[in-house]
C-alpha positions in Angstrom: 0.3 -58.6 19.2 0.0 -59.2 15.5 -3.6 -59.4 14.3 -3.2 -62.9 12.9 -1.9 -64.2 16.3 -4.7 -62.6 18.1 -7.3 -64.0 15.7 -5.7 -67.4 16.1 -6.0 -67.1 19.8 -9.6 -66.1 19.7 -11.1 -68.6 17.2 -8.7 -71.3 16.3 -8.8 -74.9 17.5 -6.2 -77.7 16.9 -8.1 -78.8 13.8 -7.0 -75.7 11.9 -3.2 -76.2 11.5 -2.6 -73.6 8.8 -3.0 -69.9 8.3 -5.3 -70.1 5.3 -8.6 -69.5 7.1 -6.9 -66.6 9.1 -5.7 -65.0 5.9 -9.2 -65.2 4.4 -10.7 -63.5 7.6 -8.2 -60.8 7.6 -8.6 -60.2 3.9 -12.4 -59.7 4.2 -12.5 -58.2 7.7 -12.0 -54.8 9.1 -10.5 -54.1 12.5 -12.5 -52.0 15.0 -12.0 -50.8 18.5 -14.9 -49.7 20.8 -15.0 -48.2 24.3 -17.1 -49.7 27.1 -20.9 -49.3 26.7 -20.7 -48.5 23.1 -23.4 -50.0 20.8 -22.0 -52.1 18.0 -25.3 -53.1 16.4 -28.4 -51.1 17.0 -31.8 -52.5 17.4 -33.9 -52.1 14.3 -30.9 -52.2 11.9 -30.1 -54.9 9.4 -27.0 -56.8 10.6 -25.1 -58.2 7.7 -21.8 -58.7 9.6 -20.2 -61.3 11.6 -17.9 -60.1 14.3 -14.9 -61.9 15.9 -14.1 -60.7 19.3 -10.3 -60.3 19.7 -10.4 -58.6 23.1 -13.2 -57.7 25.5 -16.8 -58.6 26.2 -20.2 -57.8 24.8 -23.8 -58.4 25.9 -26.7 -58.9 23.5 -30.0 -57.3 24.5 -33.4 -58.2 23.2 -36.6 -56.1 23.3 -39.7 -58.0 23.1 -42.1 -56.6 20.5 -45.2 -57.5 22.6 -43.9 -55.9 25.8 -43.4 -52.2 25.4 -40.0 -51.2 26.7 -39.1 -54.5 28.2 -35.4 -55.2 27.4 -33.3 -58.1 28.6 -29.9 -59.5 28.1 -30.0 -62.7 26.1 -26.5 -63.6 25.5 -22.9 -62.9 26.4 -19.9 -62.9 24.0 -16.3 -62.7 25.1 -13.0 -63.3 23.5 -12.9 -66.5 25.5 -16.6 -67.5 25.1 -18.5 -67.4 22.0 -16.1 -65.0 20.1 -18.2 -65.3 16.9 -21.1 -62.9 17.2 -24.0 -61.4 15.2 -27.6 -60.8 15.4 -28.8 -64.2 14.1 -32.4 -62.9 13.6 -31.1 -60.5 11.0 -27.9 -62.0 9.7 -29.7 -65.1 8.2 -32.9 -63.5 7.2 -32.1 -59.9 6.1 -34.8 -58.6 8.5 -34.3 -55.8 10.9 -32.8 -57.1 14.2 -34.7 -57.0 17.6 -31.3 -57.3 19.2 -28.6 -54.8 20.3 -25.0 -55.7 20.8 -23.2 -53.5 23.4 -19.7 -53.6 24.7 -19.2 -54.0 28.4 -15.5 -53.3 28.3 -12.9 -51.9 25.9 -13.2 -54.2 22.9 -11.4 -55.1 19.7 -13.3 -57.0 16.9 -12.8 -58.1 13.4 -15.9 -57.2 11.4 -16.6 -59.4 8.3 -19.5 -58.8 5.9 -21.8 -61.8 5.2 -21.5 -61.4 1.4 -17.7 -61.7 1.6 -17.9 -64.6 3.8 -20.5 -66.4 1.7 -18.3 -65.9 -1.4 -15.4 -67.8 0.3 -17.8 -70.2 1.7 -19.0 -71.2 -1.8 -15.4 -71.1 -3.5 -13.1 -72.5 -0.8 -13.7 -75.9 0.9 -11.3 -75.3 3.7 -12.9 -72.0 4.6 -16.4 -73.4 4.2 -15.6 -76.2 6.6 -14.4 -73.7 9.2 -17.2 -71.1 8.6 -20.1 -73.6 8.7 -18.6 -75.5 11.8 -18.3 -72.1 13.7 -21.9 -71.1 12.9 -23.2 -74.4 13.9 -21.0 -74.5 17.1 -22.1 -70.9 18.0 -25.8 -71.9 17.6 -25.4 -75.1 19.6 -23.5 -73.5 22.5 -26.1 -70.7 22.6 -28.9 -73.3 22.8 -27.0 -75.4 25.4 -26.4 -72.3 27.5 -30.1 -71.4 27.3 -31.3 -74.9 28.3 -28.9 -74.8 31.3 -30.2 -71.5 32.4 -33.8 -72.9 32.0 -33.6 -76.2 33.7 -31.4 -75.2 36.6 -32.4 -73.2 39.6 -31.0 -69.7 39.8 -28.4 -70.7 42.4 -27.5 -73.9 40.4 -27.1 -71.9 37.2 -24.9 -69.3 38.9 -22.8 -72.2 40.4 -22.6 -73.6 36.9 -21.3 -70.4 35.6 -18.6 -70.2 38.3 -17.5 -73.8 37.5 -17.7 -73.8 33.8 -17.5 -70.3 32.6 -15.7 -68.2 35.2 -14.8 -65.7 32.5 -18.4 -64.6 32.3 -18.4 -63.9 36.0 -15.1 -62.0 35.8 -15.9 -60.0 32.7 -19.7 -59.5 32.6 -21.2 -57.0 35.1 -23.5 -58.8 37.6 -26.5 -56.6 36.6 -26.4 -58.2 33.1 -25.9 -61.7 34.5 -28.9 -61.2 36.7 -30.9 -59.8 33.7 -30.0 -62.9 31.6 -31.2 -65.1 34.5 -34.5 -63.2 34.8 -33.8 -62.0 38.4 -33.0 -58.7 40.1 -29.3 -57.7 40.8 -30.3 -57.8 44.5 -31.4 -61.4 44.2 -28.2 -62.4 42.5 -26.2 -60.7 45.3 -28.1 -63.0 47.8 -27.3 -66.0 45.6 -23.6 -65.1 45.6 -23.5 -65.4 49.5 
């Protein structure tokens, strides 16, 4: 499938009726393929890139600075769920990230550098609208998802995933879903019954 068509499928909504935004992303982006379990962004690096998932799934892991060696899955990104992905703690601040982005399947991404995106953000109103809306939408969805996982019981949250985001259940290994929920894989197995 042509890159523009795949990009449209991953990120476009009905409000974007022309190809201009896609052309900008293709112009500034570079196409990358990774195998399953490859690290896209290393913890401790500066993440100055935004990634758009064209195919596959990723997890984002976080290591608490205060808890030695304690690592936890804190987000999921799929071509059909939150396809815009970066390490927010580094992307916006320039600091070293405490997150790691790892593939959980064969993946294809478009990698876009922040400086290139910001240039178009300043100069191109149509791109600016798209870029800022996607960043805000991504942050809002991540927050909404975190709130749901906090206020619902483990069983209710898993049922919520099944009903609202079955692609997460289908594409993310159970051990990472359990880790996100703060429970063991064995406990998640009991919830599934």
